[in-house]
C-alpha positions as CSV (number, residue, x, y, z in Angstrom):
1,M,-7.4,0.0,19.6
2,K,-5.0,1.9,17.4
3,K,-2.3,2.1,20.2
4,I,-2.5,-2.0,20.5
5,Y,-2.5,-2.2,16.7
6,A,0.8,-0.1,16.6
7,L,2.4,-1.8,19.7
8,F,1.5,-5.4,17.5
9,I,3.1,-4.1,14.7
10,L,5.8,-3.1,16.3
11,S,6.4,-6.4,18.1
12,A,6.0,-8.1,14.8
13,A,8.7,-6.5,13.5
14,T,11.2,-6.4,16.2
15,V,10.5,-10.4,16.0
16,M,11.1,-10.4,12.2
17,Q,14.4,-8.0,12.8
18,L,15.7,-10.6,15.3
19,Q,14.9,-13.5,13.1
20,A,16.8,-12.1,10.0
21,Q,19.7,-11.5,12.5
22,D,19.9,-14.9,13.9
23,D,19.8,-16.0,10.1
24,L,22.5,-14.0,9.2
25,L,24.3,-15.3,12.1
26,K,23.8,-18.7,11.1
27,M,24.9,-17.9,7.5
28,L,28.3,-16.5,9.0
29,E,28.8,-19.1,11.3
30,N,28.3,-21.6,8.1
31,E,30.5,-19.6,6.3
32,N,33.5,-18.8,8.9
33,P,32.9,-22.0,11.7
34,V,34.5,-21.8,14.9
35,K,37.3,-24.0,15.0
36,P,36.8,-27.0,18.0
37,T,39.4,-25.9,20.5
38,P,40.6,-28.3,23.4
39,V,38.9,-27.8,27.2
40,Y,41.5,-27.1,29.7
41,A,42.1,-27.7,33.5
42,T,39.5,-30.6,33.7
43,F,41.2,-31.5,37.0
44,K,43.6,-29.4,39.1
45,S,46.2,-32.3,39.0
46,T,47.6,-35.0,37.4
47,R,45.7,-37.6,39.8
48,V,42.0,-37.0,41.1
49,I,43.3,-38.3,44.6
50,N,44.4,-42.0,44.0
51,L,43.2,-42.3,40.7
52,Q,44.9,-40.9,37.4
53,S,43.3,-37.7,36.0
54,N,43.5,-36.7,32.2
55,E,46.0,-34.3,33.1
56,T,49.4,-34.6,31.6
57,M,52.8,-32.3,32.2
58,K,53.5,-29.9,29.8
59,A,56.6,-30.8,27.4
60,K,59.6,-29.8,29.3
61,H,58.1,-30.0,32.5
62,L,59.2,-32.1,35.4
63,D,56.6,-32.6,38.5
64,F,57.8,-34.0,42.0
65,R,54.9,-35.4,43.9
66,I,55.0,-36.4,47.5
67,M,52.2,-38.5,48.5
68,H,51.8,-39.4,52.1
69,R,49.2,-41.6,53.9
70,F,49.3,-41.9,57.9
71,Q,48.2,-44.8,59.6
72,P,44.5,-45.7,60.5
73,L,42.5,-43.3,62.7
74,D,41.3,-46.1,64.7
75,V,38.4,-44.3,66.6
76,N,38.1,-47.0,69.1
77,Q,41.6,-46.3,70.4
78,D,42.9,-49.6,71.0
79,N,46.2,-50.6,72.2
80,V,48.0,-50.2,68.8
81,Y,46.1,-47.0,67.0
82,G,43.8,-44.2,68.4
83,L,45.0,-41.5,71.0
84,Y,48.1,-43.9,71.8
85,N,49.3,-43.3,68.1
86,L,47.7,-40.0,68.1
87,F,45.1,-41.2,65.3
88,G,48.0,-42.4,62.7
89,L,50.3,-39.5,62.8
90,D,53.1,-41.3,64.6
91,G,53.3,-43.9,61.3
92,A,52.8,-43.4,57.5
93,V,53.5,-44.6,54.1
94,I,55.0,-42.5,51.7
95,R,55.8,-42.3,47.6
96,L,58.3,-39.8,45.9
97,G,57.5,-39.6,42.2
98,F,58.6,-37.7,39.1
99,D,56.7,-37.0,36.2
100,Y,58.4,-35.5,32.9
101,G,56.6,-34.2,29.8
102,I,58.2,-35.3,26.6
103,T,55.5,-33.6,24.8
104,D,52.1,-32.1,25.7
105,K,50.6,-35.4,25.3
106,W,53.2,-37.8,26.6
107,T,54.2,-38.3,30.0
108,I,57.0,-40.4,31.3
109,G,57.2,-41.2,35.4
110,F,59.5,-43.0,38.1
111,G,58.6,-43.5,41.6
112,R,59.5,-45.2,44.6
113,S,57.1,-46.6,47.7
114,T,57.7,-47.8,50.8
115,T,55.0,-50.4,50.7
116,D,56.9,-53.3,49.5
117,K,59.6,-51.0,48.8
118,L,58.1,-50.8,45.3
119,Y,59.7,-49.0,42.5
120,D,57.3,-48.3,39.7
121,L,58.0,-46.8,35.8
122,N,54.8,-45.3,34.1
123,T,53.5,-43.6,31.1
124,K,50.3,-41.7,30.4
125,I,49.6,-40.6,26.8
126,K,46.8,-38.3,25.4
127,L,44.8,-40.2,22.9
128,L,41.9,-37.5,22.4
129,E,41.1,-34.4,23.6
130,Q,37.7,-33.0,24.6
131,T,36.9,-29.9,22.4
132,K,34.2,-27.4,22.6
133,G,33.1,-25.0,19.7
134,S,30.7,-25.2,16.8
135,G,30.7,-28.3,14.4
136,K,32.1,-31.8,15.4
137,T,33.6,-31.6,18.6
138,N,34.8,-34.3,21.5
139,P,32.5,-34.8,24.0
140,V,35.5,-36.6,26.4
141,S,39.3,-37.0,27.0
142,V,40.5,-40.5,26.9
143,N,44.1,-41.0,28.3
144,Y,46.2,-44.2,28.2
145,F,47.9,-45.1,31.6
146,G,50.3,-47.8,32.4
147,N,53.0,-48.8,34.8
148,V,55.1,-51.8,36.1
149,G,56.1,-52.3,39.2
150,I,59.2,-53.9,41.1
151,E,58.8,-55.2,44.4
152,T,62.4,-55.2,46.1
153,T,61.5,-56.7,49.6
154,E,63.6,-59.7,50.7
155,W,62.4,-63.3,49.5
156,Q,60.5,-64.8,51.9
157,D,61.7,-68.0,51.4
158,K,65.6,-68.1,50.5
159,T,66.1,-71.7,50.0
160,I,64.4,-71.9,47.0
161,R,65.0,-70.8,43.5
162,N,63.6,-67.1,43.4
163,Y,62.7,-65.2,40.0
164,F,62.9,-61.8,39.1
165,S,59.9,-61.9,37.1
166,S,58.1,-62.9,40.5
167,R,58.5,-59.4,41.7
168,L,56.8,-57.6,38.8
169,S,53.2,-56.4,38.2
170,F,51.6,-54.3,35.8
171,V,49.1,-51.8,35.2
172,N,46.6,-50.8,32.2
173,Q,44.2,-48.2,32.3
174,L,41.9,-46.2,30.0
175,V,41.2,-42.7,31.8
176,I,38.1,-41.2,30.5
177,T,37.1,-37.7,31.5
178,R,34.7,-35.3,30.9
179,K,34.5,-31.3,32.0
180,F,30.5,-30.3,31.9
181,N,31.0,-27.0,32.9
182,D,33.3,-24.7,35.1
183,H,32.2,-26.6,38.4
184,L,31.8,-30.3,37.5
185,S,34.2,-32.9,36.2
186,L,33.9,-36.5,36.0
187,A,36.2,-39.4,35.3
188,L,35.8,-43.0,34.5
189,V,38.6,-45.7,34.4
190,P,38.5,-49.1,33.3
191,S,41.6,-50.6,35.1
192,F,43.3,-53.9,34.5
193,V,46.2,-55.0,37.1
194,H,48.5,-58.2,36.8
195,Y,50.7,-59.8,39.3
196,N,53.3,-62.3,38.0
197,L,52.8,-63.9,41.6
198,V,50.1,-64.2,43.9
199,D,49.9,-65.4,47.5
200,T,47.7,-68.2,47.1
201,K,46.2,-70.1,44.0
202,A,43.0,-68.7,45.1
203,Q,43.7,-65.4,44.3
204,P,43.3,-64.3,40.3
205,N,46.6,-63.1,38.9
206,D,44.3,-60.6,37.1
207,I,42.1,-58.1,38.6
208,F,39.6,-55.8,36.5
209,A,38.2,-52.5,38.3
210,L,36.1,-49.5,37.2
211,G,37.1,-46.4,38.9
212,I,35.0,-43.5,39.4
213,G,36.4,-40.3,40.1
214,G,35.0,-36.7,40.4
215,S,36.0,-33.1,41.0
216,I,33.6,-30.2,42.1
217,K,34.6,-26.3,41.9
218,I,34.4,-24.6,45.1
219,S,36.4,-21.5,44.5
220,R,39.1,-20.5,42.3
221,S,41.8,-22.4,44.0
222,T,39.8,-25.0,45.4
223,R,38.1,-28.0,44.6
224,F,36.5,-31.0,46.1
225,N,37.6,-34.7,44.8
226,F,36.0,-37.7,45.3
227,E,36.7,-41.1,43.9
228,Y,35.5,-45.2,44.3
229,I,37.2,-48.0,42.8
230,P,35.1,-51.0,43.2
231,R,37.1,-54.4,41.7
232,L,35.0,-56.5,38.9
233,N,36.6,-59.7,40.1
234,G,38.2,-61.2,43.0
235,R,36.2,-59.1,45.8
236,N,37.0,-59.8,49.1
237,E,39.2,-62.8,48.2
238,P,41.1,-63.8,51.4
239,K,45.0,-62.6,51.2
240,N,46.6,-65.7,52.4
241,S,45.4,-69.2,53.4
242,A,45.0,-68.5,57.1
243,G,42.2,-65.9,55.9
244,N,43.2,-63.5,58.4
245,A,42.9,-60.7,56.1
246,M,41.0,-59.6,53.0
247,Y,41.1,-57.2,49.7
248,Y,38.5,-54.3,49.7
249,D,37.5,-51.7,47.1
250,A,39.6,-48.3,47.7
251,F,37.7,-45.0,47.8
252,A,38.6,-41.6,49.0
253,I,37.3,-37.9,49.5
254,G,39.2,-34.7,49.6
255,F,40.4,-31.1,48.7
256,D,42.6,-29.4,45.9
257,I,44.4,-26.3,47.1
258,E,46.1,-24.5,44.7
259,T,49.3,-21.9,45.9
260,G,51.1,-20.7,43.1
261,G,53.2,-23.5,41.9
262,H,51.8,-26.1,44.1
263,V,48.9,-28.1,44.1
264,F,48.4,-29.3,47.6
265,Q,46.0,-32.3,48.0
266,L,44.2,-33.1,51.4
267,H,42.2,-36.2,51.7
268,F,41.0,-39.3,53.6
269,T,41.0,-42.9,52.0
270,N,40.8,-46.6,52.9
271,A,44.0,-47.1,50.5
272,N,47.1,-48.3,52.3
273,G,49.1,-48.5,48.9
274,L,50.1,-45.5,46.9
275,V,50.3,-47.0,43.1
276,E,47.5,-48.5,41.1
277,Q,48.2,-52.3,41.7
278,Q,48.5,-51.6,45.5
279,F,45.1,-49.8,46.1
280,I,43.1,-51.7,43.1
281,A,44.4,-55.3,44.0
282,R,45.8,-55.4,47.2
283,N,44.0,-53.2,49.4
284,T,43.3,-54.5,52.9
285,A,41.9,-51.9,54.6
286,D,37.3,-52.0,54.7
287,M,35.5,-48.8,54.5
288,S,35.0,-48.6,58.4
289,L,35.7,-45.2,59.9
290,K,38.3,-46.7,62.1
291,M,40.3,-47.7,59.0
292,L,40.3,-44.2,57.3
293,R,43.8,-43.0,56.7
294,F,44.4,-39.1,56.4
295,G,46.9,-38.0,54.0
296,F,47.9,-35.5,51.3
297,N,49.7,-35.2,48.1
298,L,52.2,-32.2,47.4
299,S,53.0,-31.3,43.8
300,R,55.7,-29.0,42.5
301,T,56.1,-28.2,39.1
302,F,59.5,-26.8,37.6
303,S,60.1,-25.8,34.0
304,F,63.2,-26.5,31.7
305,D,61.8,-24.9,28.7
306,N,64.2,-22.0,28.1
307,K,61.8,-20.3,25.9
308,K,59.3,-20.0,28.6
């Protein structure tokens, strides 16, 4: 019994000592709180796959990005695709883009896509950074992304008066992201797309969508990515009066592979466009297996900061 009493007293003393240490640490933290610090590397790239991420370019850094989508797989192997077209490898759509960091929180960009021969000017601004530490912290990051697209295909009817403004389309997005831990990051991207000119009166000029994306860490240099972009209006609208084409939601799955200064993204998607107004508002491919496209994004960063 004496040994039991002695053990009990020793345990109680130890607990009291630990509580005293905890109280002392809390007092020290209150007197010298840890300053909240930004959360870095929520995503490996400025895009999840098609969707924008919260990442911006560092000041005086230029990102050269090649976005490449092959034709649909079409596993039915009809006379157009399938094995005859090597499951889409014989044809492709491409976007070449340049993004430059004015500051660490402000990026401007320019690109040209083969689809609709579209040129786009864009900007991304970091409005709020997710932070960690004691005291008041920000649970999410919030970015604004916007672009203007200019179609340069020839006018279908040259006998009428055509306006330059009819070639323009616009995108506005809020990119809301959270890095939950070293393995999981999620993005919520409410989007607004406006086309000055649409194909039919039945089609809305304004499309609203809510993009959902995520990234799961597999290894230090590899991540699994996914995204889905449901349209909130104009779903399954006919593309033209004949009704022989429809607009559908876009989705994608793939992997990020980081190799030195490159980020190589491999993925499958049903999106047939490479800029927001195309894969959000004018995606004509459904979610069937035969309409999947294999593609990749290749990013290479160049530094113009002589100090670094």
